[in-house]
DOVEXRO-127370 format. One record per residue (C-alpha): x, z, y negated; residue in one letter; residue number from 1. Coordinates in nm, 3 decimals, padded with zeros to 5 digits. Layout:
! residues N
(atom (X, Z, Y), "A", NUM)
...
//
This chain:
! residues 262
(atom (00.000, 00.000, 00.000), "X", 1)
(atom (00.129, -00.092, -00.346), "X", 2)
(atom (00.235, 00.171, -00.597), "X", 3)
(atom (-00.007, 00.224, -00.885), "X", 4)
(atom (00.212, 00.462, -01.088), "X", 5)
(atom (00.586, 00.513, -01.061), "X", 6)
(atom (00.758, 00.792, -01.257), "X", 7)
(atom (01.138, 00.782, -01.234), "X", 8)
(atom (01.355, 01.069, -01.367), "X", 9)
(atom (01.142, 01.110, -01.679), "X", 10)
(atom (01.229, 01.364, -01.947), "X", 11)
(atom (01.074, 01.439, -02.285), "X", 12)
(atom (01.201, 01.685, -02.544), "X", 13)
(atom (01.026, 01.825, -02.851), "X", 14)
(atom (01.170, 01.996, -03.156), "X", 15)
(atom (01.035, 02.327, -03.279), "X", 16)
(atom (01.102, 02.370, -03.651), "X", 17)
(atom (01.117, 02.725, -03.788), "X", 18)
(atom (01.110, 02.628, -04.156), "X", 19)
(atom (00.910, 02.360, -04.334), "X", 20)
(atom (01.008, 02.343, -04.700), "X", 21)
(atom (01.343, 02.234, -04.839), "X", 22)
(atom (01.389, 02.579, -04.995), "X", 23)
(atom (01.325, 02.758, -04.663), "X", 24)
(atom (01.571, 02.532, -04.482), "X", 25)
(atom (01.836, 02.582, -04.749), "X", 26)
(atom (01.802, 02.962, -04.741), "X", 27)
(atom (01.808, 02.969, -04.361), "X", 28)
(atom (02.123, 02.757, -04.348), "X", 29)
(atom (02.292, 02.980, -04.607), "X", 30)
(atom (02.214, 03.285, -04.396), "X", 31)
(atom (02.332, 03.117, -04.075), "X", 32)
(atom (01.987, 03.114, -03.916), "X", 33)
(atom (01.847, 02.847, -03.685), "X", 34)
(atom (01.632, 02.592, -03.860), "X", 35)
(atom (01.509, 02.419, -03.543), "X", 36)
(atom (01.535, 02.423, -03.167), "X", 37)
(atom (01.458, 02.159, -02.907), "X", 38)
(atom (01.300, 02.228, -02.569), "X", 39)
(atom (01.219, 02.011, -02.265), "X", 40)
(atom (00.846, 01.952, -02.222), "X", 41)
(atom (00.914, 01.728, -01.919), "X", 42)
(atom (01.242, 01.761, -01.732), "X", 43)
(atom (01.360, 01.498, -01.479), "X", 44)
(atom (01.020, 01.433, -01.319), "X", 45)
(atom (00.986, 01.173, -01.043), "X", 46)
(atom (00.697, 01.075, -00.815), "X", 47)
(atom (00.492, 00.773, -00.709), "X", 48)
(atom (00.117, 00.729, -00.679), "X", 49)
(atom (-00.024, 00.471, -00.439), "X", 50)
(atom (-00.309, 00.245, -00.540), "X", 51)
(atom (-00.641, 00.424, -00.482), "X", 52)
(atom (-00.495, 00.776, -00.462), "X", 53)
(atom (-00.670, 01.061, -00.643), "X", 54)
(atom (-00.414, 01.303, -00.786), "X", 55)
(atom (-00.484, 01.651, -00.922), "X", 56)
(atom (-00.223, 01.750, -01.181), "X", 57)
(atom (-00.213, 02.129, -01.207), "X", 58)
(atom (-00.003, 02.401, -01.366), "X", 59)
(atom (-00.017, 02.683, -01.616), "X", 60)
(atom (-00.067, 02.619, -01.988), "X", 61)
(atom (00.249, 02.475, -02.140), "X", 62)
(atom (00.380, 02.334, -01.813), "X", 63)
(atom (00.379, 01.976, -01.947), "X", 64)
(atom (00.064, 01.829, -01.790), "X", 65)
(atom (-00.083, 01.671, -02.104), "X", 66)
(atom (00.257, 01.544, -02.218), "X", 67)
(atom (00.310, 01.371, -01.883), "X", 68)
(atom (-00.037, 01.217, -01.892), "X", 69)
(atom (00.021, 01.084, -02.244), "X", 70)
(atom (00.343, 00.917, -02.131), "X", 71)
(atom (00.168, 00.759, -01.833), "X", 72)
(atom (-00.098, 00.634, -02.074), "X", 73)
(atom (00.164, 00.494, -02.309), "X", 74)
(atom (00.074, 00.717, -02.605), "X", 75)
(atom (00.423, 00.872, -02.584), "X", 76)
(atom (00.751, 00.725, -02.463), "X", 77)
(atom (00.994, 00.923, -02.246), "X", 78)
(atom (01.335, 01.013, -02.389), "X", 79)
(atom (01.491, 00.943, -02.049), "X", 80)
(atom (01.377, 00.764, -01.735), "X", 81)
(atom (01.091, 00.518, -01.705), "X", 82)
(atom (00.723, 00.502, -01.612), "X", 83)
(atom (00.569, 00.194, -01.452), "X", 84)
(atom (00.191, 00.151, -01.423), "X", 85)
(atom (00.021, -00.137, -01.244), "X", 86)
(atom (-00.299, -00.268, -01.405), "X", 87)
(atom (-00.526, -00.158, -01.687), "X", 88)
(atom (-00.541, 00.211, -01.781), "X", 89)
(atom (-00.850, 00.389, -01.912), "X", 90)
(atom (-00.952, 00.748, -01.952), "X", 91)
(atom (-00.990, 01.041, -02.186), "X", 92)
(atom (-00.668, 01.229, -02.263), "X", 93)
(atom (-00.791, 01.416, -02.572), "X", 94)
(atom (-01.136, 01.499, -02.700), "X", 95)
(atom (-01.224, 01.253, -02.974), "X", 96)
(atom (-00.896, 01.064, -02.946), "X", 97)
(atom (-00.912, 00.735, -03.135), "X", 98)
(atom (-01.231, 00.824, -03.324), "X", 99)
(atom (-01.256, 00.757, -03.697), "X", 100)
(atom (-01.443, 01.052, -03.852), "X", 101)
(atom (-01.601, 00.840, -04.127), "X", 102)
(atom (-01.745, 00.584, -03.885), "X", 103)
(atom (-02.071, 00.632, -03.700), "X", 104)
(atom (-02.095, 00.695, -03.328), "X", 105)
(atom (-02.209, 00.336, -03.274), "X", 106)
(atom (-01.915, 00.200, -03.473), "X", 107)
(atom (-01.675, 00.426, -03.285), "X", 108)
(atom (-01.807, 00.299, -02.953), "X", 109)
(atom (-01.707, -00.051, -03.061), "X", 110)
(atom (-01.371, 00.071, -03.195), "X", 111)
(atom (-01.282, 00.268, -02.881), "X", 112)
(atom (-01.396, -00.012, -02.653), "X", 113)
(atom (-01.163, -00.252, -02.834), "X", 114)
(atom (-00.873, -00.005, -02.814), "X", 115)
(atom (-00.929, 00.029, -02.438), "X", 116)
(atom (-00.928, -00.347, -02.393), "X", 117)
(atom (-01.298, -00.428, -02.361), "X", 118)
(atom (-01.401, -00.774, -02.473), "X", 119)
(atom (-01.707, -00.826, -02.694), "X", 120)
(atom (-01.902, -00.970, -02.400), "X", 121)
(atom (-01.804, -00.677, -02.176), "X", 122)
(atom (-01.913, -00.425, -02.441), "X", 123)
(atom (-02.241, -00.608, -02.502), "X", 124)
(atom (-02.311, -00.593, -02.129), "X", 125)
(atom (-02.231, -00.222, -02.100), "X", 126)
(atom (-02.338, -00.087, -02.438), "X", 127)
(atom (-02.677, 00.045, -02.322), "X", 128)
(atom (-02.515, 00.213, -02.018), "X", 129)
(atom (-02.256, 00.382, -02.242), "X", 130)
(atom (-02.522, 00.514, -02.479), "X", 131)
(atom (-02.746, 00.628, -02.194), "X", 132)
(atom (-02.459, 00.810, -02.021), "X", 133)
(atom (-02.359, 00.990, -02.342), "X", 134)
(atom (-02.710, 01.128, -02.386), "X", 135)
(atom (-02.673, 01.107, -02.766), "X", 136)
(atom (-02.983, 01.019, -02.965), "X", 137)
(atom (-03.011, 00.693, -03.165), "X", 138)
(atom (-03.021, 00.900, -03.484), "X", 139)
(atom (-02.698, 01.080, -03.394), "X", 140)
(atom (-02.526, 00.750, -03.306), "X", 141)
(atom (-02.584, 00.639, -03.666), "X", 142)
(atom (-02.424, 00.962, -03.795), "X", 143)
(atom (-02.055, 00.991, -03.887), "X", 144)
(atom (-01.850, 01.123, -03.596), "X", 145)
(atom (-01.684, 01.370, -03.834), "X", 146)
(atom (-02.009, 01.566, -03.819), "X", 147)
(atom (-02.014, 01.578, -03.435), "X", 148)
(atom (-01.939, 01.891, -03.236), "X", 149)
(atom (-01.645, 01.886, -02.994), "X", 150)
(atom (-01.891, 01.852, -02.706), "X", 151)
(atom (-02.064, 01.553, -02.864), "X", 152)
(atom (-01.728, 01.385, -02.930), "X", 153)
(atom (-01.628, 01.443, -02.568), "X", 154)
(atom (-01.955, 01.290, -02.449), "X", 155)
(atom (-01.898, 00.977, -02.654), "X", 156)
(atom (-01.529, 00.941, -02.563), "X", 157)
(atom (-01.581, 00.989, -02.191), "X", 158)
(atom (-01.884, 00.757, -02.188), "X", 159)
(atom (-01.679, 00.470, -02.330), "X", 160)
(atom (-01.371, 00.534, -02.115), "X", 161)
(atom (-01.555, 00.566, -01.784), "X", 162)
(atom (-01.726, 00.227, -01.834), "X", 163)
(atom (-01.400, 00.036, -01.886), "X", 164)
(atom (-01.306, -00.186, -01.591), "X", 165)
(atom (-00.968, -00.028, -01.516), "X", 166)
(atom (-00.724, 00.010, -01.230), "X", 167)
(atom (-00.611, 00.361, -01.329), "X", 168)
(atom (-00.834, 00.634, -01.474), "X", 169)
(atom (-00.674, 00.934, -01.647), "X", 170)
(atom (-00.883, 01.245, -01.709), "X", 171)
(atom (-00.757, 01.530, -01.926), "X", 172)
(atom (-00.981, 01.777, -02.113), "X", 173)
(atom (-01.286, 01.588, -01.984), "X", 174)
(atom (-01.460, 01.904, -01.865), "X", 175)
(atom (-01.317, 02.147, -02.117), "X", 176)
(atom (-01.610, 02.110, -02.356), "X", 177)
(atom (-01.973, 02.018, -02.328), "X", 178)
(atom (-02.269, 02.164, -02.144), "X", 179)
(atom (-02.297, 02.212, -01.770), "X", 180)
(atom (-02.529, 01.915, -01.697), "X", 181)
(atom (-02.285, 01.677, -01.867), "X", 182)
(atom (-01.988, 01.828, -01.680), "X", 183)
(atom (-02.175, 01.771, -01.356), "X", 184)
(atom (-02.249, 01.411, -01.456), "X", 185)
(atom (-01.880, 01.355, -01.540), "X", 186)
(atom (-01.773, 01.476, -01.195), "X", 187)
(atom (-02.025, 01.251, -01.025), "X", 188)
(atom (-01.908, 00.951, -01.227), "X", 189)
(atom (-01.542, 01.024, -01.150), "X", 190)
(atom (-01.630, 01.041, -00.781), "X", 191)
(atom (-01.768, 00.688, -00.816), "X", 192)
(atom (-01.439, 00.584, -00.979), "X", 193)
(atom (-01.241, 00.739, -00.695), "X", 194)
(atom (-01.461, 00.588, -00.424), "X", 195)
(atom (-01.432, 00.242, -00.584), "X", 196)
(atom (-01.062, 00.231, -00.495), "X", 197)
(atom (-00.930, 00.293, -00.846), "X", 198)
(atom (-00.641, 00.535, -00.896), "X", 199)
(atom (-00.754, 00.869, -01.040), "X", 200)
(atom (-00.520, 01.109, -01.221), "X", 201)
(atom (-00.709, 01.430, -01.296), "X", 202)
(atom (-00.577, 01.730, -01.493), "X", 203)
(atom (-00.762, 02.054, -01.426), "X", 204)
(atom (-00.727, 02.430, -01.387), "X", 205)
(atom (-01.042, 02.446, -01.174), "X", 206)
(atom (-00.948, 02.454, -00.806), "X", 207)
(atom (-01.302, 02.371, -00.695), "X", 208)
(atom (-01.320, 02.043, -00.887), "X", 209)
(atom (-00.968, 01.951, -00.768), "X", 210)
(atom (-01.078, 02.011, -00.409), "X", 211)
(atom (-01.381, 01.794, -00.468), "X", 212)
(atom (-01.205, 01.511, -00.650), "X", 213)
(atom (-00.847, 01.488, -00.523), "X", 214)
(atom (-00.651, 01.402, -00.209), "X", 215)
(atom (-00.316, 01.529, -00.340), "X", 216)
(atom (-00.190, 01.787, -00.588), "X", 217)
(atom (00.115, 01.780, -00.814), "X", 218)
(atom (00.206, 02.113, -00.976), "X", 219)
(atom (00.425, 02.130, -01.286), "X", 220)
(atom (00.625, 02.439, -01.381), "X", 221)
(atom (00.815, 02.439, -01.710), "X", 222)
(atom (00.822, 02.060, -01.714), "X", 223)
(atom (00.941, 02.012, -01.355), "X", 224)
(atom (00.761, 01.916, -01.035), "X", 225)
(atom (00.733, 02.242, -00.842), "X", 226)
(atom (00.495, 02.115, -00.572), "X", 227)
(atom (00.372, 01.777, -00.452), "X", 228)
(atom (00.147, 01.758, -00.148), "X", 229)
(atom (-00.173, 01.881, 00.016), "X", 230)
(atom (-00.454, 02.001, -00.210), "X", 231)
(atom (-00.507, 02.338, -00.042), "X", 232)
(atom (-00.135, 02.406, -00.028), "X", 233)
(atom (-00.104, 02.323, -00.397), "X", 234)
(atom (-00.386, 02.559, -00.492), "X", 235)
(atom (-00.230, 02.835, -00.282), "X", 236)
(atom (00.106, 02.767, -00.444), "X", 237)
(atom (-00.052, 02.836, -00.782), "X", 238)
(atom (-00.218, 03.148, -00.640), "X", 239)
(atom (-00.555, 03.040, -00.774), "X", 240)
(atom (-00.817, 03.261, -00.616), "X", 241)
(atom (-01.060, 02.979, -00.542), "X", 242)
(atom (-01.357, 03.163, -00.692), "X", 243)
(atom (-01.436, 02.894, -00.948), "X", 244)
(atom (-01.654, 02.686, -00.717), "X", 245)
(atom (-01.880, 02.466, -00.926), "X", 246)
(atom (-02.225, 02.390, -00.794), "X", 247)
(atom (-02.313, 02.053, -00.647), "X", 248)
(atom (-02.633, 01.874, -00.745), "X", 249)
(atom (-02.931, 02.066, -00.613), "X", 250)
(atom (-02.735, 02.385, -00.554), "X", 251)
(atom (-02.774, 02.708, -00.745), "X", 252)
(atom (-02.571, 02.722, -01.064), "X", 253)
(atom (-02.277, 02.957, -01.099), "X", 254)
(atom (-02.114, 03.073, -01.421), "X", 255)
(atom (-01.763, 02.975, -01.321), "X", 256)
(atom (-01.539, 02.739, -01.513), "X", 257)
(atom (-01.539, 02.365, -01.457), "X", 258)
(atom (-01.294, 02.301, -01.737), "X", 259)
(atom (-00.974, 02.102, -01.761), "X", 260)
(atom (-00.666, 02.183, -01.960), "X", 261)
(atom (-00.672, 02.174, -02.339), "X", 262)
//
């Protein structure tokens, strides 16, 4: 089976600046204090993902999950190493990413669709499905997105992304906001993506949704791959207690988290 994603010895460093103004920097230098410090967000990470695999990317906050996903998506470039992705990428890697706050929801659907590579004919064919999936009212779609709540922005962003004909679907923060019915609908739609043979890369803290969605788990610790293998083994490696089981359609609701990493 062909590789869908190939990550080869990838590293990414960020710089933490302790002082912002010219005066603060000057004073700090005069006193021999540090003015900045770099740290590795991703450190020599390598793995491959076969076409059609569903990967759960897990780890504690600050482990580098979102940074890695942004590099796979092409939003960031690695400082070292290389990332190769076969086919079109779609997904939601940040709530409201790519939205213009002064444009309406309808206008932002068209803008995001174009950014994700949809043609005008493709959008015209899928527009009603996108709107219906989002659950946003016609009145709200004519309102500036800057007035939307985080949950409403997530609804709109995910609705566009999930309807793009892609080979790889990336999901980060998808379930971190929004109400429970929409989270359930997102999971069901991502299951359709997975079952269609597309590659799914899913970032989540919720062990139950990872069990449901994924066939393999990669765990990051301080920017390095600490585990890569079986889902249950990965969850045990993280010492997640497994008590966050989300309900399936028709089952009794629980109050446990379905969320992904922010």
